[in-house]
C-alpha positions, 0 to 999 in steps of 0.5 A: 500500500502506497503511502501518501504524504501531506504537507501543510499549506503555506500561510503566504501567498506564493505570488506575492511573497514580497508583500506581507499584507496579503499573507493569510494566517491560519493560526486564528480565524480573527487574524484574516485581513479582508478588503471589506470593513465591518461595523456595528454602528448604524448608517447615517440617517441622512444620505448626504452625511456620508459624503459631506466633509466640511472645510477647515474654515467651516470647522473653525467657525463652527467650533468658535460659535459653539465655544462662545455659546458654551461660555455664555451659558456658563457665565449666565448659568443660574438664568440660562439653566431654565432654557438649557436644561430639559427633562425628558421622560422615559417614553420620550427622546429629544432630537437635536440639530446643532448648527444644522447637523443632526446629533444622536437622540438624547434622553431619557433624563436631564438633557442640556440644550445650548440656546441659539446653537441647538434646534431640538424637537421632543418625540413621543415614543408611545403608541398613538391612534387616529381614525380614518374618516368614513369613506364612501366607496363603490365595491366591484359588485356595485354596492356603495359602502360607508366605512372607516378605520382606526390605525394604531402606530408608534415611532420606533426611530426618533431621528428618522421620524424627524429627519425623513418626513415633514408632517408625520401625523398627516402623512400617516393619515393620508397613507391609511386612507389611500391604502384602505380605499385601494384595498376595499374598492377591489373587493365585493361587499361579501368579501369585505364583511367576511374577511375583515380580519384578513383585510386589516392584516394586509392593510397593516403590512402595506402601511408598514412597507411605506412607514418603515423608512419614516421610523414608524411602525403600524401595530394594529388596524381595525375597520369600523362597522360597514354601512350600506348606502346603496344596493345594486338595483338588480341582484341577478348578475352579481357575477358581473363585477368590476367595470361591467357592473358599474356600467350596467348601473349607469346605463338606465340605472339598472342591470336587467339588460346586461345579461341579455347582452351576454347570453344570446337567445337562439330562435328556432327555425321557422318561428315568426320573429318580431322586432325586439321591443326598444328598451331606450327611453323616450326623448324628454321634451324641454321644460323650464325649471318652474314647470319642473318644480310645479310638478313636484309641488303637486305630489308633496304631502305630509307622508312624503315629508315624514319619509324624507325629512330633509331640505334640498337646494337645487343649483341648476347650471346651464342656460336656464339655470337657477337656484330652487329649494324643495322643503320636505322637512318643515310643515307640509313641505314647499317648493320655491325659487331661491334659498329656503326662507326659514333655515339652511338646506340639508343637501345641495345638489348641483346638476344641469336642467336636463339631468334633473329632469331625467332624474325626476322622470325616472330615466336616470338614477340619482346615485348613477348620476352621482357616480358618473359626475353628473350630479354633485352632492354637498351633504350626506349622500344617504339623505341625497338618495332619498330623492328616490321617494320623490321620483316614486311619487311622481311616477305613481301620480302619473299612473293614477291620472289620465293625461288630461287630468295630469295636464290640469295638475300644472305639469307632466314631469317632462312627458306632456308639456302644458298647453 
């Protein structure tokens, strides 16, 4: 059996025997020399700090100003102590900028801040919370919801929270509102109600991904109770979501005609075919705002005032525009020109005369007009949607009366103009 001889590996690089700096010493793992340097100290909080090297004149001026400030602080100590000594609580830190340059955080305990030279800010590290105001959003299945959230967060890095962002509280609030809207608008009503815990966790992770560079940690997110503002007009096509569902609501305010477009009907051969009945609405004859409001006046009663309980102010834009009010809150109700004489309106609706006529005529749903931008609502959206009660009353009054009797009432809501 042949014998194998093993030799110890040399500790010196054979190609660089003259340069001892490249030698490798195997006697200790801590003696290895690397081209990289390792340090436990944190990187500068501001990127410019790494590359900025003040000139000699700048250093001399800075130290001169600091020395003079300390000297004045020393000779006036009994008085200057009230301005220079700060008491920092256990849950607080003080961030100091000395002549514009960032200093390490100070506290807790007694902290000395030199007046004039130091600019300081106190940072609270405790958990704080804020409420995302209830937002009105439209889900993918066409349901309008009113939902808010409560976000709990705390500052983990005092220096980053001061040096990296201008207004921390406002920025975190806007971020929470944006993340919540983007997350909920891509889901259906049932998904929001059934998966609230998952949505809160995902929302927390999305916010932490953005606030990590701000020195902020979001610790908890809670969604508020969901309020349904508007249900889809037709529940037969809940599977048609997203853009098609919203388009179906705006085209005539309903969705019954959409499935017929997606499901073609096969006609047996030899069967007599008839032209399909047109589902489009008849063109509305032009009406003046006074004629439109006169027709609304005829259907106002005590029951309608009880069902609605609000005062509307219509701002009609366009050539025949004007301001009109509909009082369905006080007494027996009233309709008139201008602002309501007794009190401020609850809802202000801004639209064109044609769109207002279409809404009162039933050809355009008020919520569809609001979502498409044809109706501007100033006030509570749910109260504004109670305008549907007026539309129902107008439709019922038209069905009860013959055309001749309807003309005698004063107006026809756009169907039969006065003669």
